[in-house]
C-alpha positions in Angstrom: 9.9 -33.8 13.4 9.5 -30.4 11.8 7.2 -32.0 9.1 4.7 -33.4 11.5 4.7 -30.1 13.4 3.8 -28.0 9.9 1.3 -31.1 9.8 -0.2 -30.1 13.3 -0.4 -26.2 13.0 -1.9 -26.5 10.0 -4.9 -29.1 11.1 -5.3 -27.1 14.2 -5.3 -23.6 11.9 -8.3 -25.5 10.0 -10.1 -26.6 12.7 -9.8 -22.4 13.9 -11.0 -21.3 11.0 -14.1 -24.2 10.9 -14.8 -22.6 14.7 -14.4 -19.1 13.3 -16.3 -19.1 10.5 -19.3 -20.9 12.3 -18.6 -18.4 14.9 -18.7 -15.4 13.4 -21.7 -16.0 11.4 -24.0 -16.6 14.7 -22.3 -13.2 16.2 -23.0 -11.4 13.1 -26.6 -12.9 13.1 -27.0 -12.1 16.7 -26.4 -8.4 15.8 -28.7 -8.4 13.5 -25.8 -7.5 10.9 -25.4 -8.1 6.9 -23.0 -10.2 5.0 -20.6 -7.4 4.6 -20.3 -6.1 8.0 -19.4 -10.0 8.8 -17.4 -11.3 6.0 -15.5 -7.6 5.4 -15.3 -6.4 8.9 -15.7 -9.3 11.4 -13.8 -11.8 9.8 -11.7 -9.8 7.8 -10.5 -7.8 11.3 -10.6 -11.2 13.3 -8.1 -12.9 10.7 -5.5 -10.1 9.5 -5.0 -9.1 13.6 -2.6 -12.0 13.8 -0.5 -11.2 10.7 -0.4 -7.6 11.7 1.5 -8.5 15.0 3.7 -9.3 12.9 4.9 -5.3 11.5 3.5 -4.0 14.5 6.5 -5.7 16.6 9.4 -5.8 14.6 8.8 -1.8 14.1 8.1 -1.1 17.5 9.6 -3.5 19.7 12.6 -5.3 16.9 14.7 -2.5 17.3 17.6 -1.3 14.4 16.2 -0.6 10.9 17.0 -4.5 9.9 13.7 -5.1 12.2 12.0 -2.0 10.8 12.7 -3.2 7.4 11.4 -6.6 7.9 8.0 -4.7 9.7 7.4 -2.8 5.9 8.4 -5.9 4.2 5.6 -7.6 6.1 2.9 -4.6 5.5 3.9 -4.4 1.7 3.2 -8.6 1.3 -0.1 -8.7 3.3 -2.0 -7.4 0.6 0.3 -8.8 -2.3 -0.7 -12.4 -0.9 -4.2 -11.5 -0.8 -4.3 -10.2 -3.9 -2.9 -12.8 -5.6 -2.1 -16.6 -3.8 -5.6 -16.5 -1.5 -7.4 -15.3 -4.9 -6.0 -18.2 -6.6 -6.4 -20.4 -3.6 -10.4 -19.6 -3.6 -10.7 -19.8 -7.4 -9.1 -23.2 -7.1 -11.8 -24.1 -4.6 -14.7 -23.1 -6.5 -13.1 -25.2 -9.4 -12.6 -28.1 -7.9 -16.2 -28.1 -5.9 -18.1 -26.7 -8.9 -19.6 -29.8 -9.2 -21.3 -29.6 -5.7 -22.1 -26.3 -6.2 -25.6 -24.8 -7.5 -23.8 -21.9 -9.0 -21.1 -24.2 -10.2 -17.9 -21.8 -11.4 -19.5 -18.7 -11.1 -20.0 -17.1 -7.4 -23.2 -15.8 -6.1 -22.0 -12.5 -4.8 -23.2 -9.3 -3.7 -21.4 -7.4 -6.3 -22.3 -4.4 -3.8 -20.2 -5.6 -1.1 -17.4 -6.8 -2.9 -17.1 -3.6 -4.8 -17.5 -1.3 -1.6 -14.4 -3.1 -0.6 -12.4 -2.7 -3.4 -13.1 1.0 -3.9 -11.5 1.9 -0.8 -8.5 -0.9 -1.4 -8.0 1.0 -4.5 -7.6 4.6 -2.6 -6.1 3.4 0.4 -3.7 1.5 -1.0 -2.5 4.0 -3.7 -2.7 7.1 -1.3 0.1 4.9 1.0 2.0 3.6 -1.9 1.8 7.6 -3.7 3.3 8.2 -0.1 6.3 6.4 -0.8 7.5 8.6 -3.6 7.7 11.6 -1.3 11.7 12.7 -0.6 12.8 10.6 2.5 13.3 13.9 4.5 9.7 14.5 4.1 8.1 12.6 7.4 5.5 14.7 8.9 3.5 14.0 5.4 3.4 10.5 5.9 2.5 10.7 9.0 -1.0 12.7 7.8 -1.2 10.0 5.0 -1.8 7.7 8.3 -4.7 9.8 9.3 -5.7 10.0 6.5 -5.7 6.2 5.3 -7.3 5.7 9.4 -10.5 8.4 8.3 -10.7 5.9 5.0 -10.7 2.7 6.7 -13.5 4.0 9.4 -15.6 5.4 6.6 -15.5 1.8 5.2 -16.3 0.1 8.5 -19.3 2.4 8.6 -20.6 1.6 5.2 -20.7 -1.5 5.8 -22.1 -1.2 9.6 -25.0 0.7 7.9 -25.8 -1.7 5.5 -29.4 -3.6 6.0 -28.9 -6.6 7.1 -30.2 -9.6 5.1 -31.9 -12.7 6.4 -29.0 -15.2 7.1 -29.5 -18.5 5.2 -28.6 -21.7 5.8 -27.0 -21.5 9.9 -25.0 -24.3 10.8 -25.6 -25.3 14.4 -23.1 -23.7 16.9 -20.4 -26.2 17.6 -19.7 -25.0 21.2 -23.8 -25.0 21.7 -23.7 -28.5 23.4 -20.9 -26.8 25.9 -23.2 -23.8 27.3 -25.2 -25.6 30.6 -26.8 -22.5 30.8 -28.9 -22.3 27.2 -31.8 -24.1 25.9 -30.5 -26.8 23.4 -31.0 -26.9 19.9 -32.8 -26.0 17.7 -33.2 -22.6 20.2 -30.2 -19.9 19.1 -27.7 -19.8 21.2 -26.6 -17.3 23.4 -24.5 -14.5 22.5 -21.6 -15.6 25.4 -21.2 -18.8 24.5 -21.3 -17.4 20.7 -18.2 -15.2 21.6 -16.7 -17.7 23.4 -16.0 -20.0 20.4 -15.2 -16.7 18.2 -12.3 -16.0 20.9 -11.5 -20.0 20.8 -11.2 -20.1 17.3 -8.7 -16.9 17.1 -6.5 -18.2 19.7 -6.4 -21.7 17.7 -5.9 -19.8 14.3 -3.2 -17.4 16.3 -1.3 -20.3 17.9 -1.6 -22.5 14.6 0.2 -19.6 12.5 2.9 -19.3 14.9 3.8 -22.6 15.4 3.5 -22.9 11.3 6.1 -20.2 10.8 8.5 -21.1 13.2 8.3 -24.8 11.7 9.1 -23.2 8.8 11.9 -21.7 9.5 13.5 -24.4 11.1 12.7 -26.4 7.7 14.9 -23.4 6.0 18.0 -23.9 8.2 18.3 -27.5 6.9 21.0 -28.6 4.8 20.3 -28.4 1.4 17.1 -26.4 1.7 16.8 -23.1 -0.9 16.0 -20.7 2.6 14.8 -18.0 -0.1 12.1 -20.3 -1.9 11.2 -21.8 1.0 10.8 -18.5 2.5 8.9 -16.9 -0.7 6.5 -20.0 -1.6 5.5 -21.6 1.8 5.7 -18.9 4.1 3.4 -16.0 3.1 1.1 -18.9 2.4 1.2 -19.5 6.2 0.4 -16.0 7.3 -2.6 -15.9 4.6 -3.8 -19.2 5.7 -6.7 -17.9 8.2 -8.2 -15.7 5.2 -7.8 -18.4 2.6 -9.6 -20.9 4.8 -11.9 -19.2 5.8 -13.1 -18.5 2.3 -12.8 -22.1 1.3 -14.7 -23.1 4.1 -17.4 -20.7 2.8 -17.3 -21.1 -0.7 -18.0 -24.9 0.3 -21.1 -23.9 1.8 -22.0 -21.5 -1.2 -21.6 -18.6 0.9 -19.9 -17.1 -1.4 -20.3 -12.9 -0.9 -18.8 -13.9 3.1 -15.9 -15.9 1.1 -14.8 -13.0 -0.7 -15.6 -10.4 1.6 -13.3 -12.3 3.9 -9.8 -11.7 1.6 -11.2 -8.0 -0.1 -12.3 -6.9 3.8 -8.5 -8.0 4.5 -6.9 -6.4 1.9 -8.9 -2.8 2.8 -7.5 -3.2 6.4 -4.3 -4.3 5.3 -3.7 -1.2 2.6 -5.0 1.6 6.0 -4.3 0.0 9.4 -0.4 -1.7 8.8 0.3 0.6 6.4 -0.7 3.6 9.1 2.1 1.8 11.5 4.8 2.0 9.1 3.7 5.7 8.3 4.0 6.9 12.0 7.0 4.6 13.9 9.0 4.1 10.3 8.7 6.8 7.8 12.2 7.3 6.7 11.9 3.6 5.3 8.3 4.0 3.7 10.3 4.7 0.7 10.5 3.9 -2.5 14.5 4.7 -2.7 16.3 0.9 -1.8 13.2 -1.0 -1.8 12.4 -1.2 -5.4 11.7 -4.8 -5.2 9.9 -4.4 -2.2 7.5 -1.8 -3.3 7.2 -3.6 -7.0 5.1 -5.9 -4.9 2.6 -3.0 -4.8 2.4 -2.7 -8.5 1.5 -6.2 -8.9 -1.0 -6.2 -6.5 -3.0 -3.5 -7.9 -2.2 -5.1 -11.6 -4.0 -8.4 -10.2 -6.6 -6.1 -8.5 -7.6 -4.7 -11.9 -7.2 -7.7 -13.8 -9.6 -9.6 -11.5 -12.3 -7.2 -10.5 -12.4 -4.5 -13.4 -13.9 -7.3 -15.8 -16.1 -8.8 -12.2 -18.0 -5.4 -12.3 -17.9 -4.7 -16.4 -19.9 -8.4 -16.4 -21.9 -8.3 -13.2 -20.0 -11.8 -12.1 -16.8 -13.4 -10.8 -15.9 -16.8 -12.0 -13.6 -19.4 -10.9 -11.6 -19.1 -13.7 -10.5 -15.2 -13.0 -9.6 -15.8 -9.4 -6.8 -17.9 -11.0 -5.2 -15.0 -12.3 -3.8 -14.3 -9.0 -1.4 -16.9 -8.8 0.2 -16.2 -12.4 0.8 -12.4 -11.1 2.1 -14.2 -7.5 4.8 -16.5 -10.5 5.5 -13.0 -12.0 6.9 -11.6 -8.8 8.5 -14.5 -7.4 10.5 -14.4 -10.8 11.1 -10.7 -10.3 12.3 -11.4 -7.0 14.3 -14.2 -8.0 16.3 -11.9 -10.7 16.8 -9.2 -8.5 18.5 -12.0 -6.1 20.7 -13.1 -8.7 21.4 -9.8 -10.3 24.7 -8.9 -7.9 26.2 -12.3 -8.3 25.9 -11.9 -12.2 
């Protein structure tokens, strides 16, 4: 039954992602926004908000240190998963669909969008992790860092919104267009109202499907003969990042590589600034490397994966599928580190 629930919830997330990518493109088109604003801001925030609720609820309403520790772990885990597994899956999607893509294994990117995202991510995440090295009793400087991070994210969003809107190519018909009885039918453009309805409905499918997927994983993990730690490390993180990853794969299939990568890199900027600010403000004493070496070790691997993928990209001015696959290697490194750390006390 749990396996069936996993399959059904995955199908719901996939359907929601397809509706979301279609709807958010039309939403950006109606507002005359560029690809950077659509992928790195609208899509990134929309798909990152559900997983952001995990640390928010754990820290504010969970009660106790244990719940707050879960929240801090979730905050650190999101950028890590995006910089490793999400990159890997997107690269694998490009590689598998290379025969049907005009550019093959090379992504047709607006490097200005990606470099904008990565510059803000590198600064925001470095500042956030740097705050963890402050003495534990220094709580007010951590809260000050949160203010800085929110300001940085505001500048990031403003930069994309100020960019000149490009002509949107290959817009597919809005899926909900026929449901709008008060609007002229295709090929006339859909109204903003029905576009918004589709986007909200898609997000509801994504949130509901992801929540059910995670609950099913917990049920499977509680079964006999199942290694709960491995399941949590390998499967659960994939569930939390499914929306961004599936959206990117769908856009890659359509040849909209800037939207695909912007969805991931924009989410990384969001996760490095907004959820971290929640941790810094409401759980400042736990935002420390003292006693959290393994958890904060993921931050080092996150930055290493980003550097390994995007420094060569900016130098060569091109990004290929093979380079994105490097993210999977960094995830395996972290998996090994965690398993060794868990086995240490028993040795």
